[in-house]
N, C-alpha and C positions, 0 to 999 in steps of 0.2 A: 299550722301557725300562720297568722295573718301577716301580710307583707307590710313593710314600712311605707308610709304615705308621705309624699313631698309635693310642694306647690310650685307650679310654674305659672306666672301671671298670664292672663289671656292675651295681652298685647305682645308677648314674645313667644307664645305657644306655637311651635312648629313641629308637627308629627314627623316630618322628614329629618329633623335635626334637633332631637331632644337633648337637653343638658341641664344640669343644676349648677348654679353659681351662688356667690354671696353666702348668706347665713344658711340656706338650704344645703349647699354643698358642704359647708363646714360641719353641719349637724350630721349629714350622711357619713362623711369620712372620719370625723374626729370623735363624735359622740356615739353614734351607732356602729361605727367601724365596719361599714359595708365593704365587701370585697368585690373585686372584678369577677363578673359572672353571676353575681347575686341579682335576683329579681326584686324589683320594687314597684310601687304604684305611684304615678304622678297624675295630678289633676290641675285644671286651669280655673276652677271656681265658676265656670260658666257651663257646667254640665258635662264636660268631657274628661275622661280619665284614660290612662294608658298603663298597661303592664309593660315594663321596660327592664332591660338588663344593663347592669353597670358594665360599660365596655372599656372605660379608661379612668384611672385614678392618678395619672402621671403628674398632674399639676398640684398634687398634695392638698386636694380638697377645695381649691379655688375655682375649679371648673371641671365638673364631672360629666363625661360624655355617656350618653345612654343609647341603647339599641332598642327600637320599638319591637314589641312582641305582639301586642293586641291592643286595639282601640275600642273603647266603649263610650256610649253616650247615654246620659240620664235625662229623661224628660224634665222640663221645667215644672215645678210644683203646680197643681191645678189652680191654685189661688195665690195671688201676689199679696202677701200679708205684710203690712207695715206696723211695727210696734213703736208707739210714741211713749217713752218711759221716763217719768220723772226720776231724776238721779237720786238713789237712796244713799244713806250714810255708809261709811266703811267700804268694804270690797264687794258689797252685794250687787253692784252693777256688773262686776265681772261674772258673777253667777248668772244673772239675768241674761247677759249676752251669750254666755255659753249655752244655756238651756234654750234660748230663743233660736239659736243656730240649729241645735239638735231637733227642735220642733218645727223647723221649716220656714221660719220668718225670712222674708226676702230683703227687708230693710229695717233698720233700727235707728230711731232718732232720740238721742238723749235730751231730756227736757229740764229746764229750770223753771219751777213753778214758784208761786209766792211762798209756799210752805216748804220748799226745798232747803235743807240745811246747808248742803254743799254750795259753795259760791265759786264759780270758775269764769275766767275771761281770757281773751287773747291767747298767748302762747301756751299757757297752762291748759286751756280748754282743748287746743289742738293736740297737745301731748296726750291728754286723756283719750281723745277720740282715736288717735293712732294706737294707743294701748288696747282699747276695746276692739279695734279692727284685728289686732293680733290675737286677742282672745277668741274671736270668731273663727279666725284661720286655724288656730290650734284645735278648736272644737270640730271643725270640718275634718281635720286629719284624724282625730280620734274616733269619730263616729261614722266615717265613711260618707259624709255629706259632700256632694260634688257641686253644689250651688252655694257660693260664698256670699252671705248677706253683706250689704253695704252699711257701714256705720256713718250716718250723716253728721254734719257739724252740730255741736251743742247749740241749742237755741231756747228762747223763752217759750212758754205756752202761747203767748200772744203772737209771737213771730211765726210759730208753727201754724196756728189757725189762720193767720193772715195769708201765709203761703198756700195753704190748702184751698182757700176761697179763690185764689188767683190762678190756680192751675186747672188744666183740663183733666178730669177724672172719668173713668168708665161709668157709663150710665147706671150700671148695677153695683157700683162700689158700695160696700157696707161700711158705714162710719159709726164707730162705737166708742163710748167712754164708760169705763167701769166706774160706777157711782153708787153711793149710799143715798139714793134718791127715791121718793115715793113712787115715781113713775118707772123706775128701773125694772126691766124684764129679763128673764133668762133668754139665751141666744135662740133656743128652739122656738120660743114664743115669738120672738122678733122675726125670725125667718118665716114662720107660718102666717104671720100677719101681713106679709108682703103681698099686697093685692095685685100687683102687676103680673106676677107669675109665680104662684106658690110652689110649683114643682122645681123651679130653677134654683141654682145655687150661685151666689155672686162669685165672680172671678177675681175680685180684689176686695181687700178689707183693710181698714186702718183702725187699730185699737189703742186707746189712750189709757195709761195706767198712772195713777197719781202717787204722790209720796205718802209717807206715814202721816196720817191726819187727813188724807184725801185732798183733792183739788179744792180751792176756795169756791164759795157759791158764785162769785163773779166769773171765775174760769169755767165752771160748769155751765153757767148760763151762756157764755160766749161760744162754747163748744156746741151746745144744743142749737143755738141760733145759726151756727155754721152747718147744721145738718147732722151732728153726731147724736146718736140715740143712747140714752142711759142704759147700761148693761148691768144686770144683777149677777153677782158671783156667789149668790147664796146668802143665808142669814148671818153667817159668821164674818166678823171683821178680819180680813186677811192682811198679813204683812205685804208690803209692796212687791217683794220678790215672789211670794206665793201667789199673789194675784196675777202677776205676769205669766207665770208658768201655767196656772189654772186657765186663764183666758186663752192663751195660745193652744193649749191642749183641746179645749172645747171647740175653738175655731178650726183646728186641724181636723177634728173628728167630723165636723159638719161640712167643711168646705174642701177638704183634700181628698174626697172620695172619687 
């Protein structure tokens, strides 16, 4: 039987003095009813995990002391993948964040496009971002992922593209936008057409996925002007969540080897 997994943030991770507090401690003691002497797994979201033994439950779940048994490190994914996802209706964003975490995305930026039905701002937007960060954390616990993706603040497509143009990116970063566009090509074709070094694989990629109805022509044009290449996901018009999972799966297959 697999061991229960718990999260200790990297900024308080100390292998010499491991402990659970707050919601993780309550979940361990009150929900899962872990006992003294039981072995669990803890991870810091930055590639390190430890097998530990519950050594003290004296504080009734408020602070659980752990004894280190073994320490393991997971290499960073071969490619740093950023998903820029237009927020879909309902709870589909939860699904996208969950699957993006399982598929190895390093960063997720929720986007508000002109065709996005959901409208968020201020405190409500931050509340949603925090919720999706929690979804990513729960996905890490469930699937054994030791690298916790960062959920960036919600922003418009224009803001995102503007920030992209102003930041320093790796020379080989692959910028893609899923699009129903005559010039859109499959990922393999795009990689093979890279004349600089066809045998190399980019170490970073940003993929933009639009809402139901796709990005507007103006948004697509702005993205392409910023260096994003139109990516074909096949002849079938996919739902937004399906497109995200498909695109990340293909990117993982090509870049994570």
